Structure formats: C-alpha cells, structure tokens
Backbone bond lengths (Angstrom), bond angles and torsions (degrees), N, CA, C in turn:
res aa  C-N    CA-C-N  psi(-1)  N-CA   C-N-CA  omega(-1)  CA-C   N-CA-C  phi
1 M - - - 1.447 - - 1.527 108.90 -
2 E 1.314 114.93 134.75 1.453 120.65 -178.54 1.528 110.18 -90.15
3 R 1.320 115.37 140.90 1.467 121.37 176.97 1.511 108.98 -116.81
4 K 1.324 115.72 142.01 1.462 121.21 175.89 1.514 107.92 -104.13
5 N 1.308 115.30 129.40 1.462 121.57 -178.88 1.518 109.48 -130.04
6 G 1.307 114.51 152.25 1.450 120.75 173.59 1.518 109.15 -115.46
7 F 1.296 116.40 130.27 1.461 122.63 176.24 1.519 107.18 -112.24
8 A 1.305 116.91 134.91 1.465 121.43 177.12 1.524 108.32 -125.40
9 V 1.317 116.25 125.44 1.471 122.12 179.20 1.526 108.80 -138.76
10 N 1.312 115.03 171.02 1.463 120.88 174.92 1.533 108.58 -54.88
11 P 1.328 118.30 140.74 1.463 120.44 -176.89 1.527 114.66 -63.80
12 D 1.325 118.29 -20.69 1.469 120.59 -179.01 1.526 112.66 -97.97
13 V 1.328 117.43 13.69 1.463 122.48 179.77 1.522 109.31 -105.00
14 K 1.331 116.09 134.67 1.461 121.27 176.81 1.526 108.20 -86.28
15 I 1.337 117.03 130.72 1.456 121.78 178.72 1.524 109.24 -117.44
16 T 1.326 115.73 132.70 1.454 122.70 177.11 1.528 107.75 -128.61
17 I 1.337 116.46 132.01 1.459 121.52 177.82 1.520 106.54 -127.89
18 K 1.324 116.11 101.81 1.461 120.97 -174.63 1.523 111.08 -69.35
19 G 1.343 115.81 127.86 1.453 121.94 176.94 1.515 115.02 88.22
20 A 1.319 118.04 -5.09 1.464 121.35 -179.53 1.526 109.78 -98.19
21 D 1.324 115.82 155.88 1.467 121.73 176.18 1.521 108.32 -94.44
22 I 1.321 116.22 113.32 1.459 120.53 -179.91 1.519 108.21 -93.48
23 N 1.345 116.12 119.34 1.461 121.85 -175.48 1.521 113.48 -96.06
24 G 1.293 117.61 -16.89 1.460 121.30 179.09 1.513 109.46 -166.64
25 Q 1.322 116.46 138.24 1.461 120.36 -179.00 1.519 110.80 -130.42
26 Y 1.324 114.78 151.54 1.466 123.90 174.90 1.536 111.63 52.92
27 I 1.329 115.23 47.04 1.458 122.01 177.72 1.532 107.69 -87.01
28 T 1.317 116.72 134.39 1.459 120.50 179.03 1.519 109.76 -62.85
29 N 1.317 116.59 128.65 1.460 123.15 -179.46 1.523 108.60 -86.88
30 K 1.323 117.77 98.90 1.460 121.45 -178.32 1.520 112.57 -87.13
31 Y 1.331 117.67 -6.03 1.460 121.09 178.93 1.526 111.85 -82.25
32 C 1.323 116.03 -35.57 1.468 120.86 -176.98 1.520 109.00 -130.54
33 L 1.308 117.22 65.26 1.465 120.90 -176.81 1.521 112.74 -59.91
34 E 1.344 116.73 -32.29 1.467 119.56 -177.52 1.532 111.89 -67.95
35 Q 1.321 117.30 -20.59 1.464 119.80 179.79 1.522 112.37 -86.10
36 N 1.333 117.60 -16.11 1.466 122.67 177.13 1.527 111.94 51.68
37 L 1.341 117.06 53.73 1.453 122.32 178.21 1.524 109.69 -115.00
38 A 1.328 116.98 145.19 1.459 122.37 176.35 1.525 108.65 -95.98
39 L 1.338 116.36 141.57 1.462 121.49 -178.76 1.517 111.67 -95.53
40 H 1.320 114.87 147.37 1.465 123.31 175.45 1.526 106.55 -133.81
41 H 1.337 117.68 124.80 1.460 121.62 178.55 1.520 108.83 -98.01
42 V 1.342 115.48 127.98 1.460 121.58 -171.42 1.530 110.24 -134.43
43 N 1.329 116.62 137.59 1.463 121.90 171.07 1.525 108.61 -103.07
44 T 1.332 116.13 131.85 1.463 122.32 176.66 1.531 107.97 -128.95
45 H 1.313 116.68 170.94 1.462 122.29 177.61 1.514 108.44 -112.24
46 E 1.324 116.91 139.69 1.466 120.60 -173.93 1.525 113.09 -63.38
47 W 1.321 118.04 -23.45 1.463 119.74 -178.57 1.522 112.55 -87.97
48 G 1.305 117.38 -3.95 1.455 119.74 -176.14 1.515 112.42 -104.88
49 S 1.317 114.39 158.23 1.459 119.98 169.61 1.531 106.17 -116.26
50 Y 1.309 116.61 151.74 1.455 120.75 -171.03 1.518 110.94 -133.23
51 L 1.299 115.48 138.74 1.451 122.32 176.52 1.530 108.08 -92.41
52 V 1.323 115.63 119.20 1.460 121.55 178.51 1.523 107.52 -102.64
53 E 1.321 115.83 123.78 1.464 120.94 179.45 1.526 108.74 -114.57
54 L 1.324 115.70 127.22 1.458 122.64 177.38 1.521 108.43 -113.57
55 Q 1.318 116.49 130.71 1.454 120.25 -178.96 1.520 109.67 -126.57
56 G 1.328 114.96 114.99 1.459 121.53 178.22 1.513 110.40 -124.64
57 K 1.308 115.42 -160.32 1.463 121.48 177.92 1.525 109.43 -84.25
58 P 1.344 118.59 158.94 1.466 120.66 177.95 1.533 111.35 -55.42
59 N 1.315 116.12 133.92 1.471 124.72 178.63 1.532 113.73 62.19
60 Q 1.333 117.63 18.43 1.460 120.92 178.90 1.528 109.81 -76.97
61 L 1.321 116.12 136.43 1.455 121.77 172.56 1.518 107.79 -80.57
62 I 1.339 117.03 121.92 1.466 121.78 -176.50 1.518 108.66 -112.45
63 S 1.329 114.87 131.75 1.471 120.93 174.04 1.519 107.98 -100.34
64 L 1.336 116.69 135.18 1.468 122.08 178.36 1.512 108.15 -134.64
65 R 1.327 115.90 130.67 1.459 122.00 174.86 1.533 106.79 -128.69
66 I 1.321 117.21 135.27 1.460 122.48 176.36 1.517 107.43 -121.13
67 V 1.334 116.61 125.88 1.455 121.48 -176.62 1.520 109.01 -129.32
68 K 1.328 116.82 129.45 1.461 121.49 173.84 1.513 107.76 -73.76
69 E 1.333 116.66 126.11 1.473 120.63 -177.98 1.514 110.87 -93.63
C-alpha cells in the first residue's frame, strides 16, 4: 500500500529520500508562510523504511516537518 507524505524543510536545504517517489519539490508553503518552509510531496510504501538525508550549510538550524497526507 502506498502512502502519501508531505515533508517541509527550509527552502535552502537539499532533501533526499532514497527509494521514495518524489512527486513535487520546493513548493511554496502558502499555509504557513511565517514558518518559511518549502514543501515536498512524497509517496512511500508502508512496508518500507526510508533514509531521509538533509543537507544544509555548516551549523545551520534545520526545521523538518513530516505530515501524512
């Protein structure tokens, strides 16, 4: 069974999710503009586990939100 998830991170952070189907990246988040996070729509499978890699600048504070859609 496929699951749809939304990932939200800082817009200047690169996100990689190995083995997942990414349907949209760096979408402007119009729901929470004050948080200044970019949305990524991802399909995963319930039987799988996934490695999420976030790459920012040295000592950068990164915000990550994962939401089941």
